[in-house]
N, C-alpha and C positions, 0 to 999 in steps of 0.2 A: 170450973169451966176452962181455967187456964191449963190444967193438967190434961184435959181431954184434947185441947188444941195441940199441946205438945206431942201427945200420942199420935194424933192424926199426921202432924208434920213428920214425925219419926217414921210412921208407916209409909207415907208418900216418898220419903227419902230412900227407904229400903227398896221400894218398888223401882225407883229410878236407878238405884245402883244395880239391881238385878237385871233391868233392861239394858243398862250400859254394859254390863258384863257379858250378856248374851250378844249384844251387837258387836262388841270388841272380839268375842269368840269367833263369830262368823265372818268378821272382816279381817281376821288374822291371816297373814300370808302362809303360815304353817298349815292352817286348816285347808286352805285352798290347794296347797301342794299335795297334801295327803289325799284329798278328794280326787284330784287329777290322777294321782298314782293308782288309786283303787279303780278308777274308770279304765285306765290303761291295762291293768291286770285282767279285768273282766273282758275287755276286748280281745286280749291275747287268748284267754280261755275259749271264748266263742269262736275265734278264728281257727284254733286247733280242732274244735268240735266240728265246725262246718267243712274244714278241709278234709278231715277224716271221713266225713259223710260221703264225699265223692268217691271213696275207695271201698268203704265198708258199709254203706247204706243198704245195699241189697241184702247182706247177711243179717243186719239188725232190724230189718223192716218188719218181719214177722213178730219179733219179740216186742218192739215198741208199740205196734198197733194192736196187739192181742190183749194187753192189760193196761189199766190206768198207771200213771206215773207214780202214784203213791204206793203201789204195790210192787213196783219193780225191785227196789232194794230189799224189801222184806222177803220176796220170793227168791232172792239170790240169783236173779237173772244174769245171764252171761251175755255181754255185748262185745262186739269187736271195735267199737268206736274208741279212739284214743283218749277221749275226755270222759269215759265212763257212761253210766246209765243216764244221768242227767244231761250230759253233753249229747248223747245220741237222741234223746227226746227233744231237746231244744233245736238240734240240727234238723231233725225231721220236720219240726214245726216251721222253722224259718225257711228251709230250702224247698219243701214241697207244698206246704199250705200257704206260704206267703208269696215271696217274689223269686224264689229259685236262686240260681247262681248270681244274679245281680244283687243279692242281699249282701254281698261283700261291700257294696257302696255304703251300707248302713254302718258296717264296722269302721270303714274309713272315716265317716263323720264322727262316730263316737270316739275314735282315737284322736281326732283333731280337737274334740272337746276336752279330752284328758290332758293333752299337751297345752291347750290354752289355759286350763286351770292351774297347771304347773308352771306357767309363765315361761315355757320353753320357747314358744314361738307366738308371734302376733298375727292375727288374721281376723277376718269378718266371719263370725259364726253364721250369720244369717245368709250371706252369700254361699258359704260352704254347704249349708243345709239345703238351699234351693238347688244347687248344682247336683248334690248327691241324690236327692229325692227325685229330681227330674230324670237323671241318668238311670236310676234304678227302675223307675216305672217304664221308661222307654225301652231299656234293655230287656225287661220282663216280657213286654209285648213282642219285641223283635224275635227273641229266642223262641217264644211260643209259636210264632208263625214259621220260623225256620225249621224247627224240630216237631212240627205237628204230627208227622208220621210216626214218631217214636212214642206218642202218648199211649199208655196202656201196655207197651212192650218193655218198658224199662222201669226201674224203681225210682228214677229221678225225673222230675218235671223241670226241664232247663229254665223255663220262665215262671215256674210256680203256678199254683192254681189261679192266683190273681191275673197273671199274664194270659193263662189259657182262657179264662172267662172273658177277659176284655178283648182278646183276639177274636174269639167267637162272635162276640157282639158286633165288633167292627166289620168283620167279613160278611155277616148277615145284612148289615145296613149299607155298607159302602162297596162291598165286593172286594176281591183281592187287589185289583189295580188301585182302587181308591184307598185301601188301607196302606198299600206300599207308598203312594204319594203322600198320605198323611204322615207316615213315619219319616219320610224324607224331609218334609217341610219342618216337622218338630225337631229333627236332628239339626237342621240348619239354624233354627231358632236358638237351640241350646248352645250351639257353637258360637253364634254371634253374640249372645249375652255373656258367654264365658270369656272370650278373648277379643280384644280390639283389633287383632291382626287378621281376623277371618274375612271381613268385608273387603279390605284392600286385596287380599289373596284371591278371593273370588272375582273381583273386578279384573285383576290382571289375567286370570285364567280365561275369563270370558272374552276379554278384548283380544288376547293372544289366539284363542280358538277361532274367533270370528275372522280375524285377519288371516289366519292360516287357511281357513275354508275359502276365503276370497282369492288368495294366491293360487291355491290348487285349481279353482274354477277358471281363473284367468289362464293358467298354463294349459289346461285341457282345451280351452277354447282356441288358443293360439295353435296348439298341436293339430286340432281338427281343420283349422283354416289352412295350415301348411300342407296337410295331407290332400285336401281338396285341390289346392293349387298345383301340387305335384302331379295329381291324376289328370288335371286339365292339360298340363304341359305335355305329359306322355301321350295323351289322346291326340293333341295337335301334331305331335311328331309323326304319329302313326298315319294321320290323314294326309300330310304333306309329302311323304316319302313314296315315289312310284315303284311298282313291282319290277318293271324293266326300264332302265334309263334310256331316254330318247337321244338319237344322235344329234350333235350340236357342232357348228363350225366355230372356229376361233380366229379372229383377225388380230394379227400382231401389231398392225399399225394403230389399231383402236386404243392400244395401251398408252400410246404416246400422245394421242389427241384428247382434247377436252371432251367431257361427257356431252353426248348429243341428246337429242330428244328422247323420251322414253320409248323403249322398244315395245313392239306388239307382243302380246302374250302368245306363247306357243310358236316360236320361230322355227322354220323348217330348212333343211339343207338345200332343197331344190330352189327355194325362193331367193336365197342369198348367193348361191352359186359358188360356195367355198369348198375346198377340199381338205381332208384331214391328214395330218401326218402322224408318225408313231409317237412322238413326244406329246403331241396334243391328245392322243387317245389315252395315254397314261394319266394325264392331268385331269381329263374329264372323267375318267373312271374313278379317280380319287375324290373328285369334288362333283357331286351330282348337281345338275342344273334344275332349278325349280322356277316356276313363274314368279314375276316380280312382286305381284301382290302378296303372294304367300311368303316370299323371302322376307319382305318387310315385316310381315306378321311374326315370322320366326325370330327375326333378329331382336325384336322387342323383348327384353328380359322380364321374366316374372318378378314382381316386387319382393325384395328380400326383407325378411323381418329383422328389424334392427331396434333393439331396445337399450336404453342407457339407464343404469341404476346408480344413483348418487347415494352413497351410504351416509345416513344421517348420524350426526354426533349424538352421543347419549346425553339427554338433557339432564341437568342437575335436579336432584330430588327437591320437591317443594317442602317447606316446613311442615305442612299437614301430612305429607307422606312419611317424613322422617319421624314425626310424632306417632303416626299410626304403626310404624315398624318398630321403633325403639321405645316409644312411650315418652312421656314428659321427663325432663331432667329433674332429678331429686337431689338437692344439695345435701340431704342427710345420709346419702348412701356411703359417704366417706367413713362415717361412724354409725353404721346401721345398727350396731348392737348397743348403742348408748342408751342408758336408762336415766330418766329424769329423777331428781331426788324425791323420796317418798315423804309423806306427811308425818311418818313416825319420827323423823329427825327433828321435828319442831316440838317444843314443849306446849302442852295444853293446860290452860288455866281454867279453873271452874268459876267463870264469871256469871253463868246463868243461875248458879245456885243461890245467889243473894237476892232476896226479894226487895222490892222497892220500899224504902222507909217512908210510909205514908205520914208518919208523925213529923218527920223532918220537912216533908213537902208542904203540909198544911201550916207548919209553923213559919216557914219562909214566906208563904203566900200572905199570911196575916201581917208579918212584919213589913213586907213591901207595901201592902195596902195602907198600913198605919202611917209609914213614913211619908208616903205621897200625900195622904190626907192632912198630915201635920203641916205640910207646906201649901195647903190649899189646892191640891190637885185631886180631883175625883176621877175614879175609874169605873168602867161598866163591867168588865170581866177580866179574868186572868186564866191563862192556860199554861200548863206546865208540860214540858217535854224532857224526859229524863234520859240523859246519855250516860256513857261510862264514867266520865269524870266531871261533866258540866250538865247543869239543868237549865234549860231555856224557859223563862217565864214571859209569855207574850201578853202584854198589857194593852187593852183597848181603852184609851182615855175618853173622857166625856167631851162633848163638843165645846169648842172654845178654848181648849187647853193648848198652849204653845209647846211645841216639841222641845225647843231650846230650854225650856223651864225644867223638863224632866232630864235632859241630858246633863245638866249642871248638878244633878243630885247623886252622882256616882259615889262620891266619898261618904255622903250621909247614909245611903242605902247599904254600903259596905260596912259602915260602923254599926248600924242596927242589926245586920245579919251576922256580925262577927266573922265575916268572910275574909279570905286572904286577898281577894280583889275581884271586883265585878267589872263587867263590860256592858255598856248600854249601846244598843243598835237602834238609832231613831232616825228615820223609820226603817222597818225591815223591808228589804227589796221585794216587791211584788205583793206585799201584804199591807193592810191598813192597821198594823199593830206596831208596838214598840217592844223590842226584845231586851230582856235583862238576863244576862248569863251569870249564873251563880255557881261556884265550885261546890261539889258534893263533899260531905264530911267523910264519907268512906269511898274514895274513888276506886274503880276497878281497873285491872290490867287488861289491855287489849293485846291479845297474843297474836303473833304472826301466824300461828297455825290456824286460828279462826278466820283470819283474812284470806289466806291462801286456799283454804278448803271451801270458801264460799262459792256459791253458784255464780255469782257475778264475776268473780275472777276466773273461774274454770271456763265459763262460756264466752269470755270476752274475745273480741275479734280485733283488738288493738294490735298495731305493729310492734310496739314496745310497751307493754302494759306494766304499770307501776301501781301496786297496791300500797297506799301510804298508811291507812289506818281506818278509823271509824269516826263518823260525824256525830254531831249532838243527838241526831235522831237514830243513832246506833246503826246506820247504814254503812256498808263498806265503801270507802272513798278510793276511787281509782282515777287515773289519768293516763293519756297516751303521750309518752315522751317524744314520739315523732312529731306530734302536733304542738308540743310545748314551745319551740323545739329545744330550748336550753333552759336550765334551771339554776337559780341562784338561791342558796340556802345560807342563812345567817342566824345567829343567836349567841347569847352569852355562854360562858364555859359551864359545862355540866347540865345544860338544859335539854339535851337529846339530839344534837346534830350527828354525832357518830352513829347512834342508833338509827336515825333517819337514813343515813347513807347506807347502812347495812340492810335496812328494809328495801331500799331501792334495788340494791344488788341482788338480794334474795328473790325479789319478785321476778327479776329478769332471768335468774338462773332456773327458776321453777317453770318458766314459760318458753324460753327460747333455746333452741338446739345450738351446740357449739359451732355448727357450720353457718348459723344465721346471726351470730352475735360475737363481737370481740370487745373486750374491756381494756382500757388504758387507765391504770390506777397510779395516781400521784399522791405520795404520802410523805410530806416533809418531816412529820413527827416520827416516822420509821416504825411505828407500833400499831397503827390503826388497821392497815390493810395487809399486814404480814401474814395473817391467817389465810389469805386467798392465794398464797404462793403455790399451793398444791394443785390449783386448777390452771397452771401455766400452759400446759399442752392442750387444753380444751378451749379456754375462753380468753386468755390474755394475749395482748399484742404489745411488742416492744421493738426497739431498734435492732438491727442486725448485729450479731457478736456481743450483745449485751448479756451480762451474766445474771443480774437480778431481774426478776419479772416485775417487781414493784419498784417504781421510780422514786428515789429519795434524794438524789443529788441535784442541786440547783442547776448546774450546767446541763445534766442530762434532761431535766424538765424543759429547758429552752430548746435543746436539740430535738426532743420528742415533739414539742408543739410545732416547730418548724417542719419536722418530718410529716406531721399530720397535714400541714398546709400543702406539702408536695403531694401527699396522698389525695387531698381534695382536688388539686389541679389535675392529677392523672384521672381521677374518676370523672371530672367534668369533660375531659377529652373523650373518654369512652362514651359518655352520654351524648355528646355531640355527634360522634360517629354513628351512634345507634338511632339518632333522631328522636330522642325522648327527652322528657323534662325533669324526670326525678328517678330516684333509685327503685321505686316500686314498679314503675312501668318498664324500667330496664331489666330487672330481675324477672318480671313476667315474660318479657320477650325472650330472655335467655332460657327460661324453664320450658317455653314452647318451642325451643330450638330454632328460633328465628335469628339468633346471633351465633356466629361460628367462633369457637375457641381458636381456630387456625388464624383468625384475623385479630387476635389479641384480646378478645372478649372473655370475661370470666364472671362467675357469680360473685356479687358484692355482698358481704355481710355488713350488718350495722356495726358501727363503732361508737362506743359510749365512753367518753373521757370523764373520769371522776377525780376532782382535785380537792383534797382536804387541806385546811389551813392556807387558803388562798392569800390571806393577808400577810403571812410570813413570806410567801413567794414574792409578792409585790414589794415588800421592804427590801428583799435581798437583790432581786433582779430588776425590778422597776419596769421600765418601758420594754425591755427584752421579753418579758412575760406578757405584758398587756397587749402588744401589737399582734402576735400570732393568735392570742385568744380572741381578739376583736375580729380578725380575719375569719377564723373558724365560725364565730358566732354569726357573722354577717352572711356567709356564703354556703356553709357546709350543710345546711339543712336538706337541700335537694339531693345531696350524694350520701345521705345516711350517717353523717358524723354529728353527734350530739354531745353537749357538755353539761356536767353537773359540778358546780363549784361551791364550796362551803367556806365560811370564815366566822371567826368569833369576834372580829373587829369591824362592825358595820359602820365605819366612818367614811366621810366623803373622799379621803385620799386613798382609800382601799377600793371602795365601790364607786368608781368614777362614773361620769356621765356616759362614757363610751361603753362601759360594761353594762350599766343599767338599760341603755337603749337597746341592746341586743339580747337581753335576758328578760323576756316579757313575763315569765312565770317565776314567782318568788315564794319562798317558804321561810317564814319568820318564826323562830322560837322565841322564848322570853328574852327581852332585853332590859337593860336597866333604866333607859330614859326614852322619852317621847321622840327626841331628836334622832336616836338610832332607829326607832320604829319608822319615822318618816323617811329616813335614808333607805331602808329596805323596801317598805311597802308604799311610800308616798302618802301614808296616812297613819294616824295613831292606832294603837290597839295592841301591838306586840308587847308593850310595856305593861299591859294589864293581864297578861297570861299567868298561869299558875306554875309553869314549869313541868318537868318530868314528862316530856313528850308532847305537851300541849302546844299547838302551833296554829298559825294562820296561813292558809294557802291562797295566794292571790294570782289570778289569771285575768288580765284585762281589768274590768270593772267589778268582777265577781270576787268576793272574799269569803272563804269558808273556814270555819274553825273545826280542826280535826285533832283527835287524840292519836298520836303516832303509834303504830304497832310496835310492840316490844320484842326484839329478837336479841337473845343473850349470846355472849361469846362462845359458850359450849355448843349452842345450836349452829352457829356459823362454822365452827371447827368441824362438826359432824357432817354438814353439807359439803364442805371442801374435801374432807377425807372420802366421802362417798363418791364424789365426782373424780377425784384424783386417782382412786383405785381402779377406775375403769380405763380400758385402752383408749389412748388419745392420739393426737397428731404427733409426728416425730419431734416437732418443736413448736414453740409459740408462733403466732402469726407475726410476720416481720413486716415492719413499716419501711418506707423508703429511706435509704441512707441519706443523712443530711451532713453536708460539708460546708461549714461557715466560710472557709477560704475559697470555695468554688462558686460563690454567688455570681461572679462575673464570667461564668462559663469557662473557667480555667485560663483566662488570659493573663491574670496577674500571678505569674509563677516567679519563684526566686531564681533568677538567672545567674546570680553571682555565687558560684560553687566554691570560691576560695574560703568563704566563711561557713563551712559545713558544720552540721551538728555532730558532736562526738559519737552519737549513735547512728551516723549515716550508714557506715559499712554494715553494721549488724542489721539495721533495718532493711537495707537492700537484700542481704542474704535471706532474711525472713520472707520478704515479699516474693522473691524468686522461688524459694523452696516451696512456699505455699501456693504460688501462682494465684495470689489474691491481693489486689491492690486496694486494701481497705484501711482507712484511717483508724477505725476503732480496733482493728487487729493489732496495729502498732501500739496503740494506747494500752491495750490489755496486756500484751506480752512484755512490755518494758515498764509498765506501771507508771506512765507519764500522763501529763495533762493533755487535754484535747488540742490546745493551741500549739503545743510543741509537736504533737503528732501530725497536726496539719502542716506545719512548717517542713517537717521531715518529708511528708508526701509531696510537697511542692518542690523540694530539692531533688527528690527521686524523679520527678517529672522533668525538671531542668536537665538532669543528667541523662535522660532518655531511657530510663529503667521502666517507668510506668507511663501510661498514656494520660490524656487530659481528663478533666472532670466530666462525668457523664450522667449527672443527676442522681437518680436513685440506684443506678448500677454501680458496681465496684469498678475501679480503674483497670484498664487492660495492662497486663504485664507484658513488656516488649522483649524481654530476655527470657529464654526458655530453660537455661541450665546454669549451674553454679560456675562451670568452667568459663563460659562466655562472660559471666558477671565479673569474675576475677580479672579477666583481660580488660574489661571495661573500667574497672576500678583502678587498675594500673595505669591506664591512659589518662584517667582524671587526675591522678596524683602527679 
């Protein structure tokens, strides 16, 4: 029986290996590339055959249609098609029997599939298929209608038989006008679903056309009214002008007298008794006399058309119009060709191949039950949940048993089980049971590859997802660092802190684009984070003019943390101007183009600060380190700055009350005493862990036991090399420059130039030649400390060579050339 069981296991293992080999073969990138290359070659061949058909289809039609395809090569048939007999037959089928000339859309889609398989370009194949198929069908019907008169007279069906049949059916049911309207509507629908710019364009055209028609109608109406008024005026002139002017007397004295009563109409010479002179005759001849009533009517001028047009200023485009025209802002366009690390870079461990040791589980169950019964505790049931390194036994005690009595039996149960250490959870949260965690005799390795490739991690919508490992129930454990918002990690030496930090960084690198995330790595040991130096131009942030991307110097750590405080204040100023409360709303507004870069706004990446050996920094710098960390931990959550600090000395003088109050999420690896566990977690439990990545994750009142995912140094190196080999930004992300001597806004400058630094002249020449008033530039060029470089900069300010301190910006250089500087130095001497 034992031999048969062994054969069955061996056979199932061989089947599993065959399936794994087949699965790995089809998931290989090489297979995908070759498949896509073959598809592209087939598309090129079909394209040559179909293009040749447009020129040689008439000559080959009789040959192709006279005999079956299988007999063409055997009969040594001669065809003119550039792709041979097979190409001529395929072209005849596709072009005439299917969709005609629009069949080239099919080739376009197949070519897109080939390029997608080769990973040459990224696209949505479903959208491309819908676009190509709809365009092919629509064009087939349109060409059939447009060239309906050529059917039967040419070898080529422009729309294919499909288009011809469909066009005939539409014209019989809808008529030609209805068919044309249907084609127009479908064309508009295809255009609207293809591009987001179509609807705004049509709206602008319709609004412009309607306003143009209104203006033309208004102008024509005004022209008609003016023409009618001119005709009426001309008619009035014709009626009031007599054919023969009547003789009229002229009284010279009347000109000097005031106007009398109105005269009667039609005065005569005989009535008035006046005589005419020669001058009067000329005047009268030049100015005809008309009746008073008609003269008044004539002197009333026709109303003049007077219009005033006030040119309207062009209104600024609304954010919706800008988005419709330019699309949403994509922060990943700066590195559009960036590829995320592949899963092949991580090592895969065969953890699923080991079956559960039922003998071990039943033996532990019996020993737990026997131990409890020896102390007079009866239980009703036991349930075991097997994890990668720990097995949880849920015990349901009988009624009347006190929980404290079971909690005090940890050492006795551990003695009977011969276990390294057990942990009792009494009671289990949300359950009516008591949990007993017992280490497995043969623990399994939780690989980072199995965690990263899990569906939970791939489909997560967290802003900063961190996959830490697996729980006792073998589920992937994840949390969002944005909601943490800061993480405190502690544990004894060699218990897995460095691996935990690498797991956090690896999770972020696999999920976030370089435009969305920046890392500030602080490594006092100088060896833990050095492997991440290759991703400097992609993910790292540092001070300006800093040479090393990984911060190892204690002074640089203080300056970097204070620089992050400045960055935090600058970001809060931008949030205030944008009227938002957090970085997520701000970036959403910026992506929707509701914030203008011309007004100083920019896309904000998340900044994650990771500090290893925090205890060493506290011992060296003390309060200078603690205060900026406390400021960042208290305020920086809303602006996207988060911290992860790790220490191997979880004592109260290292993890102070200020630190603990602002780091609500704690990760505890194995520690040596219960006091250290209470310092980290405010509760015991970390002293009962088994080490090698076994940890307790505490967030609020919830505490979860997790086996940390293992990521080895070669895996991290492979990921860094993969990212570093890709094109990145010109340099690392620069943090605001921090000047400890400029905290009082540049008011305290060294005005006594009699005690100048020996490097004063050389520093002045360096600053003027480089036209950059940077303290770190002086420090780097002359290999001096930051304090001396700051004093030199203050002396340069007192001499009038550089301007005052301006926060994150470099000081302004007030002298433009070396000649003017030499004159300045001579006057100072």
